MARBA-3410 file (N, C-alpha, C, O; in Angstrom, 1 decimal):
235
-21.9,-18.7,4.8,-22.1,-18.7,3.4,-20.9,-18.0,2.7,-20.6,-16.8,3.1 ~ -20.3,-18.5,1.7,-19.2,-17.9,1.0,-19.8,-16.9,0.0,-20.7,-17.2,-0.8 ~ -19.2,-15.7,0.0,-19.7,-14.6,-0.9,-18.8,-14.7,-2.1,-17.6,-14.8,-2.1 ~ -19.4,-14.8,-3.3,-18.7,-14.8,-4.6,-18.2,-13.4,-4.9,-18.8,-12.4,-4.7 ~ -17.0,-13.4,-5.5,-16.4,-12.2,-5.9,-16.3,-12.1,-7.4,-16.4,-13.2,-8.1
-16.0,-11.0,-8.0,-15.9,-10.8,-9.4,-14.9,-11.7,-10.0,-13.8,-12.0,-9.4 ~ -15.1,-12.2,-11.2,-14.1,-13.1,-11.9,-12.7,-12.5,-11.9,-12.6,-11.3,-12.3 ~ -11.7,-13.2,-11.6,-10.4,-12.8,-11.7,-9.8,-12.2,-10.5,-8.5,-12.0,-10.4 ~ -10.6,-11.8,-9.6,-10.1,-11.0,-8.4,-9.2,-11.9,-7.5,-8.1,-11.5,-7.1 ~ -9.6,-13.1,-7.3,-8.8,-14.0,-6.4,-7.5,-14.4,-7.1,-6.5,-14.4,-6.4
-7.5,-14.6,-8.4,-6.2,-14.9,-9.1,-5.3,-13.7,-9.0,-4.1,-13.8,-8.9 ~ -5.9,-12.5,-9.2,-5.1,-11.3,-9.2,-4.4,-11.1,-7.8,-3.2,-10.7,-7.7 ~ -5.2,-11.3,-6.7,-4.7,-11.2,-5.4,-3.6,-12.2,-5.1,-2.6,-11.9,-4.5 ~ -3.8,-13.4,-5.5,-2.8,-14.5,-5.4,-1.6,-14.1,-6.1,-0.5,-14.2,-5.5 ~ -1.7,-13.7,-7.3,-0.5,-13.4,-8.1,0.3,-12.2,-7.5,1.6,-12.2,-7.4
-0.4,-11.2,-7.0,0.3,-10.1,-6.4,1.0,-10.5,-5.1,2.1,-10.1,-4.9 ~ 0.4,-11.4,-4.3,1.0,-11.8,-3.1,2.3,-12.7,-3.4,3.3,-12.5,-2.7 ~ 2.2,-13.5,-4.4,3.3,-14.3,-4.8,4.5,-13.5,-5.4,5.6,-14.0,-5.3 ~ 4.2,-12.3,-5.9,5.2,-11.5,-6.4,6.0,-10.8,-5.3,7.2,-10.5,-5.6 ~ 5.4,-10.6,-4.2,6.1,-9.9,-3.1,7.5,-10.5,-2.8,8.5,-9.7,-2.9
7.7,-11.8,-2.6,9.0,-12.3,-2.3,9.9,-12.3,-3.6,11.1,-12.2,-3.5 ~ 9.2,-12.5,-4.8,10.0,-12.6,-6.0,10.7,-11.3,-6.3,11.8,-11.3,-6.9 ~ 10.2,-10.1,-5.9,10.8,-8.9,-6.1,11.6,-8.3,-4.9,12.0,-7.2,-4.8 ~ 11.7,-9.2,-3.9,12.6,-8.9,-2.7,11.9,-7.9,-1.7,12.7,-7.2,-1.0 ~ 10.6,-7.9,-1.7,9.9,-7.0,-0.7,9.6,-7.6,0.6,9.2,-6.9,1.5
9.9,-8.9,0.8,9.5,-9.6,2.0,10.5,-10.5,2.5,11.2,-11.2,1.7 ~ 10.6,-10.6,3.8,11.4,-11.7,4.5,10.3,-12.6,5.1,9.3,-12.1,5.7 ~ 10.5,-13.9,5.0,9.6,-14.8,5.6,8.1,-14.5,5.1,7.9,-14.6,3.9 ~ 7.2,-14.2,6.0,5.8,-14.0,5.6,5.5,-12.5,5.8,4.3,-12.2,6.0 ~ 6.4,-11.6,5.8,6.2,-10.2,6.1,5.6,-9.4,5.0,6.3,-8.7,4.3
4.4,-9.6,4.7,3.8,-8.8,3.6,2.4,-9.4,3.2,2.2,-10.6,3.5 ~ 1.6,-8.6,2.7,0.2,-9.0,2.2,-0.4,-8.0,1.2,-0.1,-6.8,1.3 ~ -1.2,-8.6,0.4,-1.9,-7.8,-0.6,-3.4,-8.2,-0.6,-3.7,-9.4,-0.3 ~ -4.2,-7.2,-0.8,-5.7,-7.5,-0.9,-6.2,-6.8,-2.1,-5.6,-5.8,-2.6 ~ -7.4,-7.2,-2.5,-8.2,-6.6,-3.6,-9.6,-6.5,-3.2,-10.1,-7.5,-2.6
-10.3,-5.5,-3.6,-11.7,-5.3,-3.1,-12.7,-5.5,-4.3,-12.4,-5.2,-5.4 ~ -13.8,-6.0,-4.0,-15.0,-6.1,-4.9,-16.1,-5.2,-4.2,-16.8,-5.7,-3.3 ~ -16.2,-4.0,-4.6,-17.1,-3.1,-3.9,-18.5,-3.4,-4.2,-19.4,-3.1,-3.4 ~ -18.8,-3.9,-5.4,-20.2,-4.3,-5.7,-20.6,-5.4,-4.8,-21.8,-5.4,-4.3 ~ -19.8,-6.4,-4.5,-20.1,-7.5,-3.5,-19.9,-7.1,-2.1,-20.4,-7.8,-1.2
-19.3,-6.0,-1.8,-19.1,-5.5,-0.5,-18.0,-6.3,0.3,-18.1,-6.4,1.5 ~ -17.0,-6.8,-0.4,-16.0,-7.7,0.3,-14.6,-7.4,-0.3,-14.5,-6.7,-1.3 ~ -13.6,-7.9,0.4,-12.3,-7.9,-0.2,-11.6,-9.2,0.1,-12.0,-9.9,1.0 ~ -10.6,-9.5,-0.7,-9.9,-10.8,-0.6,-8.5,-10.5,-0.2,-7.8,-9.6,-0.7 ~ -8.0,-11.3,0.8,-6.7,-11.0,1.3,-5.9,-12.3,1.7,-6.5,-13.3,1.8
-4.6,-12.1,1.8,-3.7,-13.3,2.1,-4.1,-13.7,3.6,-4.4,-12.9,4.4 ~ -4.0,-15.0,3.8,-4.2,-15.5,5.2,-3.0,-15.2,6.0,-1.9,-15.0,5.5 ~ -3.2,-15.3,7.3,-2.1,-14.9,8.3,-1.1,-16.0,8.4,-1.4,-17.2,8.5 ~ 0.2,-15.6,8.2,1.3,-16.5,8.5,1.6,-17.6,7.6,2.4,-18.5,7.8 ~ 0.9,-17.7,6.4,1.1,-18.8,5.5,2.3,-18.4,4.6,2.4,-17.4,4.0
3.3,-19.3,4.5,4.5,-19.0,3.7,4.1,-18.8,2.2,3.2,-19.5,1.7 ~ 4.8,-17.9,1.5,4.4,-17.7,0.1,4.5,-18.9,-0.7,3.7,-19.1,-1.6 ~ 5.5,-19.7,-0.5,5.7,-20.9,-1.3,4.6,-22.0,-1.1,4.5,-22.9,-1.9 ~ 3.8,-21.8,0.0,2.7,-22.7,0.2,1.4,-22.1,-0.2,0.4,-22.8,-0.2 ~ 1.4,-20.9,-0.5,0.1,-20.2,-0.7,-0.6,-20.6,-2.0,0.0,-20.7,-3.1
-1.9,-20.9,-1.9,-2.7,-21.3,-3.0,-4.0,-20.4,-3.1,-4.3,-19.7,-2.1 ~ -4.7,-20.4,-4.2,-5.8,-19.6,-4.3,-6.9,-20.0,-3.3,-7.7,-19.1,-2.9 ~ -7.0,-21.2,-3.0,-8.0,-21.7,-2.0,-7.7,-21.2,-0.6,-8.6,-21.2,0.3 ~ -6.5,-20.7,-0.3,-6.1,-20.2,1.0,-6.6,-18.8,1.2,-6.7,-18.4,2.4 ~ -6.8,-18.1,0.2,-7.2,-16.7,0.3,-8.5,-16.5,1.1,-9.4,-17.4,1.0
-8.6,-15.4,1.8,-9.7,-15.2,2.7,-10.6,-14.0,2.2,-10.0,-13.0,1.8 ~ -11.9,-14.2,2.2,-12.8,-13.1,1.8,-13.4,-12.5,3.1,-13.9,-13.2,4.0 ~ -13.3,-11.2,3.1,-13.7,-10.4,4.3,-14.8,-9.4,3.9,-14.7,-8.7,2.9 ~ -15.8,-9.3,4.8,-16.9,-8.3,4.5,-16.4,-6.9,4.8,-15.8,-6.7,5.9 ~ -16.6,-6.0,3.9,-16.1,-4.6,4.0,-16.7,-3.9,5.1,-16.1,-3.1,5.8
-18.0,-4.1,5.4,-18.7,-3.3,6.3,-18.3,-3.5,7.8,-18.3,-2.6,8.6 ~ -18.0,-4.8,8.1,-17.8,-5.1,9.5,-16.6,-6.0,9.8,-16.3,-6.3,11.0 ~ -15.8,-6.4,8.7,-14.7,-7.2,8.9,-14.9,-8.7,9.2,-14.0,-9.4,9.5 ~ -16.1,-9.1,9.0,-16.4,-10.5,9.2,-15.9,-11.4,8.0,-16.0,-11.0,6.9 ~ -15.3,-12.5,8.4,-14.8,-13.5,7.3,-16.1,-14.1,6.7,-16.9,-14.7,7.4
-16.1,-14.0,5.4,-17.3,-14.6,4.7,-16.9,-15.6,3.6,-17.6,-16.0,2.7 ~ -15.6,-16.0,3.7,-15.1,-17.0,2.7,-13.7,-17.4,3.0,-12.8,-16.6,3.4 ~ -13.4,-18.7,2.9,-12.1,-19.2,3.2,-12.0,-20.0,4.5,-13.0,-19.9,5.3 ~ -11.0,-20.8,4.7,-10.9,-21.7,5.8,-9.8,-21.3,6.8,-9.6,-22.0,7.8 ~ -9.1,-20.2,6.5,-8.0,-19.8,7.4,-8.3,-18.4,7.9,-9.2,-17.7,7.5
-7.5,-18.0,8.9,-7.7,-16.7,9.5,-7.0,-15.7,8.5,-5.9,-16.0,7.9 ~ -7.6,-14.5,8.3,-7.0,-13.5,7.4,-5.7,-12.9,8.0,-5.5,-13.0,9.2 ~ -5.0,-12.2,7.2,-3.8,-11.4,7.7,-4.1,-10.6,8.9,-5.3,-10.1,9.1 ~ -3.2,-10.5,9.8,-3.4,-9.6,11.0,-3.5,-8.2,10.6,-4.0,-7.3,11.4 ~ -3.1,-7.8,9.4,-3.3,-6.4,8.9,-4.6,-6.2,8.2,-4.8,-5.1,7.6
-5.5,-7.1,8.3,-6.8,-7.0,7.6,-7.5,-5.7,7.9,-8.1,-5.1,7.0 ~ -7.6,-5.4,9.2,-8.4,-4.2,9.6,-7.8,-2.9,9.0,-8.5,-2.0,8.8 ~ -6.5,-2.9,8.9,-5.8,-1.7,8.2,-6.3,-1.6,6.8,-6.6,-0.5,6.4 ~ -6.3,-2.7,6.1,-6.7,-2.7,4.7,-8.2,-2.2,4.6,-8.5,-1.4,3.8 ~ -9.0,-2.8,5.5,-10.5,-2.4,5.5,-10.6,-0.9,5.8,-11.5,-0.3,5.2
-9.9,-0.4,6.7,-10.0,1.1,7.0,-9.7,1.9,5.8,-10.4,2.9,5.5 ~ -8.6,1.5,5.0,-8.3,2.3,3.8,-9.3,2.2,2.8,-9.6,3.2,2.1 ~ -9.9,1.0,2.6,-11.0,0.8,1.6,-12.2,1.7,2.0,-12.8,2.3,1.1 ~ -12.6,1.7,3.2,-13.7,2.5,3.7,-13.5,4.0,3.5,-14.4,4.8,3.2 ~ -12.3,4.5,3.7,-12.0,5.9,3.6,-11.8,6.4,2.2,-12.2,7.6,1.9
-11.2,5.6,1.3,-10.9,6.1,0.0,-11.6,5.3,-1.1,-11.1,4.2,-1.4 ~ -12.6,5.9,-1.7,-13.3,5.2,-2.8,-12.5,4.8,-4.0,-12.9,3.8,-4.7 ~ -11.4,5.5,-4.2,-10.6,5.2,-5.4,-9.8,3.9,-5.2,-9.3,3.4,-6.2 ~ -9.6,3.4,-4.0,-8.7,2.3,-3.7,-9.3,1.0,-4.1,-10.4,0.7,-3.6 ~ -8.7,0.2,-4.9,-9.1,-1.1,-5.3,-8.2,-2.2,-4.8,-8.6,-3.4,-4.8
-7.0,-1.8,-4.3,-6.1,-2.8,-3.8,-5.2,-2.2,-2.8,-4.9,-1.0,-2.9 ~ -4.7,-3.0,-1.9,-3.8,-2.5,-0.8,-2.6,-3.5,-0.6,-2.9,-4.7,-0.6 ~ -1.4,-2.9,-0.5,-0.3,-3.8,-0.2,0.5,-3.3,1.0,0.6,-2.1,1.2 ~ 0.9,-4.2,1.8,1.8,-3.9,3.0,3.0,-4.7,3.0,2.9,-6.0,2.8 ~ 4.2,-4.1,3.1,5.4,-4.9,3.2,6.3,-4.3,4.3,5.9,-3.3,4.9
7.4,-5.0,4.6,8.4,-4.5,5.5,9.7,-4.4,4.7,10.8,-4.8,5.2 ~ 9.6,-3.8,3.5,10.8,-3.7,2.7,11.8,-2.8,3.3,11.5,-1.8,4.0 ~ 13.1,-3.1,3.2,14.2,-2.6,4.0,14.3,-1.1,4.0,14.3,-0.5,5.1 ~ 14.4,-0.5,2.8,14.7,0.9,2.8,13.5,1.8,3.2,13.6,2.9,3.8 ~ 12.3,1.4,2.8,11.1,2.1,3.2,10.9,2.0,4.7,10.5,3.0,5.3
11.2,0.9,5.3,11.1,0.7,6.7,12.1,1.6,7.4,11.8,2.1,8.5 ~ 13.3,1.7,6.8,14.3,2.6,7.4,13.8,4.0,7.6,13.9,4.6,8.7 ~ 13.1,4.5,6.6,12.5,5.9,6.7,11.4,5.9,7.8,11.3,6.8,8.6 ~ 10.6,4.8,7.8,9.5,4.7,8.8,10.0,4.7,10.2,9.5,5.4,11.1 ~ 11.1,4.0,10.4,11.7,3.9,11.7,12.4,5.2,12.1,12.5,5.5,13.3
12.9,5.9,11.2,13.5,7.2,11.4,12.4,8.3,11.5,12.7,9.5,11.9 ~ 11.1,7.9,11.3,10.0,8.9,11.3,10.3,10.0,10.3,10.1,11.2,10.7 ~ 10.7,9.7,9.1,11.0,10.7,8.1,10.2,10.4,6.9,10.1,9.2,6.4 ~ 9.7,11.4,6.2,9.1,11.3,4.9,10.2,10.8,3.9,11.3,11.1,4.1 ~ 9.7,10.1,2.9,10.7,9.9,1.8,10.6,11.1,0.9,9.6,11.3,0.2
11.6,11.9,0.8,11.6,13.2,0.1,11.6,13.0,-1.4,12.1,11.9,-1.9 ~ 11.1,14.0,-2.1,11.2,14.0,-3.6,12.5,14.6,-4.0,12.7,15.8,-4.0 ~ 13.5,13.7,-4.4,14.8,14.2,-4.8,15.1,14.0,-6.2,16.2,14.3,-6.7 ~ 14.1,13.6,-7.0,14.4,13.4,-8.4,13.1,13.0,-9.2,12.1,12.8,-8.6 ~ 13.3,12.8,-10.5,12.1,12.6,-11.3,11.7,11.1,-11.2,10.5,10.8,-11.5
12.5,10.2,-10.8,12.1,8.8,-10.6,10.9,8.8,-9.6,9.9,8.1,-9.8 ~ 11.1,9.5,-8.5,10.0,9.6,-7.5,8.8,10.3,-8.1,7.7,9.8,-7.9 ~ 9.0,11.4,-8.8,7.9,12.2,-9.3,7.1,11.5,-10.4,6.0,11.9,-10.6 ~ 7.7,10.5,-11.0,6.9,9.8,-12.0,5.7,9.1,-11.4,4.7,8.9,-12.1 ~ 5.7,8.8,-10.1,4.6,8.1,-9.5,3.9,8.8,-8.4,2.7,8.8,-8.2
4.7,9.5,-7.6,4.2,10.2,-6.4,4.3,11.7,-6.5,5.4,12.2,-6.7 ~ 3.2,12.3,-6.4,3.1,13.8,-6.6,3.4,14.5,-5.2,2.5,15.2,-4.7 ~ 4.6,14.2,-4.7,5.0,14.8,-3.4,5.7,13.7,-2.6,5.8,12.6,-3.0 ~ 6.2,14.1,-1.4,6.9,13.1,-0.5,5.9,12.0,-0.1,4.7,12.2,0.0 ~ 6.5,10.8,0.2,5.7,9.8,0.8,5.7,10.0,2.3,6.8,10.0,2.9
4.6,10.3,2.8,4.6,10.8,4.2,4.7,9.7,5.2,4.3,8.6,5.0 ~ 5.2,10.1,6.4,5.2,9.2,7.6,4.2,9.7,8.5,4.1,10.9,8.7 ~ 3.5,8.8,9.1,2.4,9.2,10.0,2.9,9.6,11.4,4.0,9.3,11.7 ~ 2.0,10.2,12.2,2.4,10.4,13.6,2.4,9.0,14.3,1.9,8.0,13.8 ~ 3.0,9.0,15.5,3.0,7.8,16.3,1.6,7.4,16.7,0.8,8.3,17.0
1.3,6.1,16.8,0.1,5.7,17.4,0.2,6.0,18.9,1.2,5.9,19.5 ~ -1.0,6.4,19.5,-1.0,6.6,21.0,-1.1,5.2,21.7,-1.3,4.2,21.1 ~ -0.9,5.3,23.0,-1.1,4.1,23.8,-2.5,3.5,23.7,-2.7,2.3,23.7 ~ -3.4,4.4,23.7,-4.8,4.0,23.5,-5.1,3.3,22.2,-5.8,2.3,22.1 ~ -4.5,3.9,21.1,-4.7,3.3,19.8,-4.0,1.9,19.7,-4.5,1.1,18.9
-3.0,1.7,20.4,-2.3,0.4,20.4,-3.1,-0.6,21.3,-3.0,-1.8,21.0 ~ -3.7,-0.2,22.3,-4.3,-1.1,23.3,-5.6,-1.7,22.8,-5.9,-2.8,23.1 ~ -6.3,-0.9,21.9,-7.6,-1.4,21.4,-7.7,-1.1,19.9,-7.4,0.0,19.5 ~ -8.1,-2.1,19.2,-8.3,-1.9,17.7,-7.0,-1.4,17.0,-7.1,-0.5,16.2 ~ -5.9,-2.0,17.4,-4.6,-1.6,16.9,-4.5,-1.5,15.4,-4.1,-0.5,14.8
-4.9,-2.6,14.8,-4.8,-2.7,13.3,-5.7,-1.7,12.6,-5.2,-1.1,11.6 ~ -6.9,-1.6,13.1,-7.8,-0.5,12.4,-7.2,0.9,12.7,-7.3,1.7,11.8 ~ -6.7,1.1,13.9,-6.1,2.4,14.1,-4.9,2.7,13.3,-4.5,3.8,13.1 ~ -4.1,1.6,12.9,-3.0,1.8,12.0,-3.5,2.4,10.7,-2.8,3.2,10.1 ~ -4.6,2.0,10.2,-5.2,2.6,9.1,-5.7,4.0,9.3,-5.6,4.9,8.5
-6.3,4.2,10.5,-6.8,5.5,10.9,-5.7,6.6,10.9,-6.0,7.7,10.4 ~ -4.5,6.3,11.3,-3.5,7.3,11.4,-3.1,7.7,9.9,-2.8,8.9,9.7 ~ -3.2,6.8,9.0,-3.0,7.2,7.6,-4.2,8.0,7.1,-4.0,9.1,6.5 ~ -5.4,7.6,7.3,-6.6,8.3,6.9,-6.6,9.7,7.5,-6.9,10.6,6.8 ~ -6.4,9.8,8.7,-6.5,11.1,9.4,-5.4,12.0,8.9,-5.6,13.2,8.7
-4.2,11.5,8.7,-3.1,12.3,8.2,-3.4,12.9,6.8,-3.1,14.0,6.5 ~ -4.1,12.1,6.0,-4.5,12.5,4.6,-5.8,13.3,4.6,-6.3,13.6,3.6 ~ -6.4,13.5,5.8,-7.6,14.2,6.0,-8.8,13.6,5.2,-9.6,14.3,4.7 ~ -8.7,12.3,5.1,-9.8,11.5,4.3,-10.0,12.1,2.9,-11.1,12.1,2.4 ~ -8.9,12.6,2.3,-8.9,13.3,1.0,-8.6,12.2,-0.1,-7.4,11.9,-0.2
-9.6,11.8,-0.8,-9.3,10.7,-1.8,-8.4,11.2,-2.9,-7.6,10.4,-3.4 ~ -8.4,12.5,-3.2,-7.5,12.9,-4.3,-6.1,12.9,-3.8,-5.2,12.6,-4.6 ~ -5.8,13.2,-2.5,-4.5,13.1,-2.0,-4.0,11.7,-2.0,-2.8,11.4,-2.3 ~ -4.9,10.7,-1.8,-4.6,9.3,-1.8,-4.3,8.9,-3.2,-3.4,8.0,-3.4 ~ -4.9,9.5,-4.2,-4.6,9.1,-5.6,-3.3,9.6,-6.0,-2.5,8.9,-6.7
-2.9,10.9,-5.6,-1.7,11.5,-6.1,-0.5,11.0,-5.4,0.6,10.9,-6.0 ~ -0.6,10.5,-4.1,0.5,9.9,-3.4,0.0,8.6,-2.8,-0.5,8.6,-1.6 ~ 0.0,7.5,-3.6,-0.7,6.3,-3.1,0.2,5.4,-2.2,0.4,4.2,-2.4 ~ 0.7,6.1,-1.2,1.6,5.4,-0.2,1.7,6.2,1.0,1.6,7.4,1.0 ~ 2.0,5.5,2.1,2.3,6.2,3.4,3.2,5.2,4.2,3.1,4.0,4.1
4.0,5.8,5.1,4.8,5.1,6.0,4.2,5.2,7.4,4.0,6.3,7.9 ~ 3.8,4.1,8.0,3.3,4.1,9.4,4.6,4.2,10.3,5.4,3.4,10.2 ~ 4.6,5.2,11.1,5.8,5.5,11.9,6.2,4.3,12.7,5.4,3.6,13.3 ~ 7.5,3.9,12.6,8.1,2.8,13.3,7.7,1.5,12.8,8.1,0.4,13.3 ~ 6.9,1.4,11.7,6.3,0.2,11.2,6.8,-0.1,9.8,7.7,-0.9,9.6
6.2,0.6,8.8,6.5,0.3,7.5,5.5,0.9,6.5,4.6,1.6,6.9 ~ 5.7,0.6,5.2,4.9,1.2,4.1,3.6,0.4,3.9,3.5,-0.8,4.0 ~ 2.5,1.2,3.6,1.3,0.7,3.0,1.1,1.5,1.7,1.3,2.7,1.7 ~ 0.8,0.7,0.7,0.6,1.4,-0.6,-0.8,0.9,-1.1,-1.3,-0.1,-0.7 ~ -1.3,1.6,-2.1,-2.7,1.3,-2.6,-2.7,1.7,-4.1,-1.9,2.5,-4.6
-3.8,1.3,-4.7,-4.0,1.6,-6.1,-5.4,1.2,-6.6,-6.2,0.7,-5.8 ~ -5.6,1.4,-7.9,-6.9,1.1,-8.4,-7.2,-0.4,-8.4,-8.4,-0.9,-8.4 ~ -6.1,-1.2,-8.4,-6.3,-2.7,-8.4,-5.2,-3.2,-7.4,-4.3,-2.5,-6.9 ~ -5.4,-4.5,-7.1,-4.4,-5.2,-6.2,-3.0,-5.1,-6.9,-2.0,-4.8,-6.2 ~ -2.9,-5.4,-8.2,-1.7,-5.3,-8.9,-1.1,-4.0,-8.9,0.2,-3.8,-8.7
-1.9,-2.9,-9.0,-1.4,-1.6,-9.0,-0.8,-1.2,-7.6,0.2,-0.5,-7.5 ~ -1.5,-1.7,-6.6,-1.0,-1.4,-5.2,0.4,-2.0,-5.0,1.2,-1.5,-4.4 ~ 0.6,-3.2,-5.6,1.9,-3.9,-5.5,2.9,-3.1,-6.3,4.1,-3.0,-5.8 ~ 2.6,-2.6,-7.5,3.5,-1.8,-8.2,4.0,-0.6,-7.4,5.1,-0.2,-7.5 ~ 3.0,0.0,-6.7,3.4,1.2,-5.9,4.3,0.8,-4.8,5.1,1.6,-4.4
4.1,-0.4,-4.3,5.0,-0.9,-3.2,6.4,-1.1,-3.7,7.4,-0.8,-3.1 ~ 6.5,-1.6,-4.9,7.8,-1.8,-5.6,8.5,-0.5,-5.8,9.7,-0.3,-5.5 ~ 7.7,0.5,-6.3,8.3,1.8,-6.6,8.7,2.5,-5.3,9.7,3.2,-5.2 ~ 7.8,2.4,-4.3,8.1,3.0,-3.0,9.4,2.5,-2.4,10.3,3.3,-2.0 ~ 9.7,1.2,-2.5,10.9,0.7,-2.0,12.1,1.2,-2.9,13.2,1.5,-2.3
11.9,1.2,-4.2,13.0,1.7,-5.1,13.4,3.2,-4.8,14.5,3.5,-4.7 ~ 12.4,4.0,-4.6,12.7,5.5,-4.4,13.2,5.7,-3.0,14.0,6.6,-2.8 ~ 12.8,4.8,-2.0,13.4,4.9,-0.7,14.9,4.6,-0.8,15.7,5.2,-0.1 ~ 15.2,3.5,-1.5,16.6,3.1,-1.7,17.4,4.3,-2.4,18.5,4.6,-1.9 ~ 16.9,4.8,-3.4,17.6,5.9,-4.1,17.7,7.1,-3.3,18.8,7.8,-3.3
16.7,7.4,-2.5,16.7,8.6,-1.6,17.8,8.4,-0.5,18.6,9.4,-0.2 ~ 18.0,7.3,0.0,19.0,7.0,1.0,20.4,7.2,0.4,21.3,7.8,1.1 ~ 20.6,6.7,-0.8,21.9,6.9,-1.4,22.1,8.4,-1.7,23.2,8.9,-1.5 ~ 21.1,9.1,-2.1,21.2,10.5,-2.5,21.5,11.3,-1.2,22.4,12.2,-1.2 ~ 20.8,11.1,-0.1,21.0,11.8,1.1,22.4,11.5,1.7,23.0,12.3,2.3
22.9,10.3,1.4,24.3,9.9,1.9,25.4,10.8,1.2,26.5,10.9,1.8 ~ 25.0,11.3,0.1,26.0,12.2,-0.6,25.8,13.7,-0.2,26.5,14.5,-0.7 ~ 24.9,13.9,0.7,24.7,15.3,1.3,23.7,16.1,0.5,23.6,17.3,0.7 ~ 23.0,15.5,-0.5,22.0,16.2,-1.3,20.7,16.2,-0.5,20.2,15.2,-0.3 ~ 20.2,17.4,-0.3,18.9,17.5,0.4,17.9,18.5,-0.4,16.7,18.5,0.0
18.5,19.2,-1.3,17.7,20.2,-2.0,16.8,19.5,-3.1,17.4,18.8,-4.0 ~ 15.5,19.7,-3.1,14.7,19.1,-4.2,14.9,19.7,-5.5,15.4,20.9,-5.6 ~ 14.6,19.0,-6.6,14.7,19.6,-7.9,13.7,20.7,-8.1,12.8,20.9,-7.3 ~ 13.8,21.4,-9.2,12.8,22.5,-9.5,11.4,21.9,-9.6,11.2,20.9,-10.2 ~ 10.4,22.6,-9.0,9.0,22.1,-9.0,8.5,21.9,-10.4,7.7,21.0,-10.6
8.9,22.7,-11.4,8.3,22.6,-12.7,8.8,21.3,-13.4,8.1,20.6,-14.1 ~ 10.0,20.8,-13.0,10.5,19.5,-13.5,9.8,18.4,-12.9,9.4,17.5,-13.7 ~ 9.5,18.4,-11.6,8.8,17.4,-11.0,7.3,17.3,-11.5,6.8,16.2,-11.7 ~ 6.7,18.5,-11.7,5.4,18.5,-12.2,5.3,17.9,-13.6,4.3,17.2,-13.9 ~ 6.2,18.2,-14.4,6.2,17.7,-15.8,6.3,16.2,-15.8,5.6,15.5,-16.5
7.1,15.6,-14.9,7.2,14.1,-14.8,6.0,13.5,-14.3,5.6,12.4,-14.7 ~ 5.3,14.1,-13.3,4.1,13.5,-12.8,3.0,13.6,-13.8,2.2,12.7,-14.0 ~ 2.8,14.8,-14.4,1.6,15.0,-15.3,1.8,14.3,-16.6,0.8,14.1,-17.3 ~ 3.0,13.9,-17.0,3.1,13.2,-18.3,2.6,11.7,-18.1,2.4,11.0,-19.1 ~ 2.5,11.3,-16.9,2.0,9.9,-16.6,0.6,9.9,-16.0,-0.1,8.9,-16.1
0.2,11.0,-15.5,-1.1,11.1,-14.7,-1.9,12.3,-15.1,-1.4,13.3,-15.4 ~ -3.2,12.1,-15.0,-4.1,13.2,-15.3,-4.6,13.3,-16.7,-4.2,12.5,-17.6 ~ -5.4,14.3,-17.1,-6.0,14.4,-18.4,-5.0,14.6,-19.5,-5.3,14.3,-20.7 ~ -3.8,15.2,-19.2,-2.9,15.5,-20.3,-1.7,14.4,-20.4,-0.7,14.7,-21.0 ~ -1.9,13.3,-19.7,-0.9,12.3,-19.7,-0.7,11.7,-21.1,-1.6,11.6,-21.9
0.6,11.5,-21.4,0.9,10.9,-22.7,1.9,9.8,-22.7,2.4,9.3,-23.7 ~ 2.3,9.3,-21.5,3.2,8.2,-21.3,2.5,6.9,-21.7,1.3,6.7,-21.3 ~ 3.2,5.9,-22.3,2.6,4.6,-22.6,1.7,4.5,-23.8,1.5,5.5,-24.5 ~ 1.1,3.4,-23.9,0.2,3.1,-25.1,-1.1,2.4,-24.6,-1.0,1.8,-23.5 ~ -2.2,2.6,-25.3,-3.4,2.0,-24.9,-3.3,0.5,-24.8,-4.2,-0.2,-24.5
END
């Protein structure tokens, strides 16, 4: 039986997935976005291996949050589905998850280095470095690999939902970035920003700059967009 999801969710997830190649975050089919309907207890995600140019709303797959069972769609879900599910289960604030293999963020992941805060562009979105996780163990790779990919993020953040809100991204060591947000669209925006600040950081580091800006400057940029005293933008 197909589980119905809230109006607009499937279109939002489709649009977010189609944006991945448009903004240069994916080669071939290397990327996926999902969005959750917590009231229905399910999330919607891109199917595995379907080229973006062929992707339609009917191809999207609905997965039960509690156990990962497919409850809607005619295709297999993304191989990263269990990673998305792990993040949804751990962090109540998360409404959407994006995974890409964008070049500059992957470079940091492969180097096993955090993306450092080297300027206000980074601090506008991320209240601290974008962390890289520890390596997965042989046991974690041998069984439930995709779920354990999520677990290394969750464990590194100590299942702290507030930390997940303040830095809505992580680099899985040797793999690449996962980002999240209140919606599928927001998780994609964070993926775009993650790649942009990774690119900027690599250029900055190439100039020999490693010292972060003053903490008060970074705090001002983060808090003017986030939190109770935010004043950026318009309703």
